[in-house]
C-alpha positions in Angstrom: 248.2 200.3 53.6 251.4 200.4 51.5 251.4 199.0 48.0 253.9 196.5 46.7 255.4 199.0 44.3 256.4 201.1 47.4 258.4 198.3 49.1 259.6 196.2 46.2 263.2 196.0 45.0 263.3 197.4 41.4 266.9 196.8 40.6 266.6 193.0 40.1 269.5 191.0 38.6 268.2 188.5 36.1 269.4 185.8 33.8 268.0 184.5 30.5 267.2 181.2 29.0 270.6 181.4 27.2 272.4 181.1 30.6 273.5 177.7 31.9 273.6 176.4 35.4 277.3 177.3 35.9 276.8 180.9 34.7 273.9 181.4 37.0 275.8 180.0 40.0 278.7 182.4 39.2 276.3 185.4 39.0 274.6 184.4 42.3 278.1 184.5 43.9 278.9 187.9 42.3 275.5 189.4 43.2 275.4 187.7 46.7 271.9 186.4 46.1 270.2 183.0 46.4 267.6 183.3 43.8 267.6 184.8 40.3 264.5 185.4 38.1 264.8 184.1 34.5 263.5 186.4 31.8 262.9 186.2 28.1 262.7 189.7 26.6 261.8 191.1 30.0 259.0 188.6 30.4 259.3 186.5 33.6 259.6 182.8 32.6 261.0 181.2 35.7 263.0 181.5 38.9 266.1 179.6 39.9 267.5 179.3 43.4 270.7 178.0 44.8 268.7 175.1 46.1 267.5 174.3 42.6 271.1 174.2 41.4 272.0 171.8 44.2 269.0 169.5 44.0 268.0 169.6 40.4 271.4 170.3 39.0 274.3 168.8 40.9 272.5 166.1 42.8 271.1 164.8 39.6 274.5 164.8 38.0 273.7 167.5 35.4 276.9 169.3 34.1 277.5 173.0 34.6 276.5 173.5 30.9 272.9 172.5 31.7 270.5 175.1 30.5 268.6 176.9 33.3 265.3 175.9 31.7 265.9 172.3 32.8 266.4 173.1 36.5 264.4 176.3 37.1 260.9 176.6 38.4 258.6 177.7 35.7 255.3 177.7 37.5 255.5 181.2 39.1 253.5 182.8 41.9 253.6 186.5 41.2 251.9 189.7 42.4 250.9 193.0 40.8 252.7 196.2 41.8 249.3 197.7 42.8 248.6 194.9 45.4 248.9 195.7 49.1 251.8 194.7 51.2 249.4 192.7 53.3 248.3 190.7 50.2 252.0 190.1 49.4 252.7 188.7 52.8 249.6 186.5 52.7 250.6 185.1 49.4 254.2 184.4 50.6 252.9 182.7 53.7 250.3 180.6 51.8 252.7 179.4 49.2 255.7 179.1 51.5 257.9 181.5 49.5 260.5 184.0 50.6 260.6 186.0 47.4 257.7 187.1 45.3 258.2 188.4 41.7 256.3 191.6 40.9 254.9 191.4 37.4 252.9 193.9 35.2 251.6 192.8 31.8 253.9 189.7 32.0 257.0 191.9 32.5 259.1 191.6 35.6 259.1 195.0 37.3 260.5 194.1 40.8 260.7 191.6 43.5 259.4 191.6 47.1 261.3 189.6 49.7 260.7 189.1 53.4 263.6 191.4 54.0 261.7 194.2 52.2 259.1 194.1 55.0 261.8 194.4 57.7 263.9 197.1 55.9 260.9 199.3 55.3 259.7 198.7 58.9 256.3 197.8 57.7 254.1 195.8 59.8 256.3 193.6 61.9 253.2 191.5 62.3 253.0 190.9 58.5 256.6 190.0 58.1 256.6 187.9 61.3 253.4 186.0 60.2 254.8 185.3 56.8 258.2 184.2 58.2 256.8 182.0 60.9 254.4 180.3 58.5 257.2 179.7 56.0 259.5 178.4 58.7 256.8 176.3 60.3 256.1 174.5 57.1 259.7 174.1 56.0 259.3 170.6 54.7 262.3 170.4 52.3 260.4 171.7 49.3 262.2 174.0 46.9 261.7 177.6 48.2 261.7 180.7 46.1 
């Protein structure tokens, strides 16, 4: 069974608590991503998605200068780099998330996404199960 550290993306673009909503949106466009981990001295403190920007930012009439801390999700579901890929897919399915930050001693060391399962051609069953459960329960909640 493959370990998370074998399939995770290690070159993760991050923002900090000093960034505001507009800056994060611009970086999302530049990096072509829909979610950005928020770190404070390499420690993962939150995650912000394009959906967070729309629902918690724009729809609530917050200006672009709004600090990410106000609109990010700070309660994080994470996994260890030594966990198995099966454990990762189970956590993603259970919590209805598409991206799972990989943390070691509080420090962000990578991220696992559903795409990592497909790219690595791991168990199609694992990726399929996670994706189908996430899609099946897509109830409008903020996804990460």
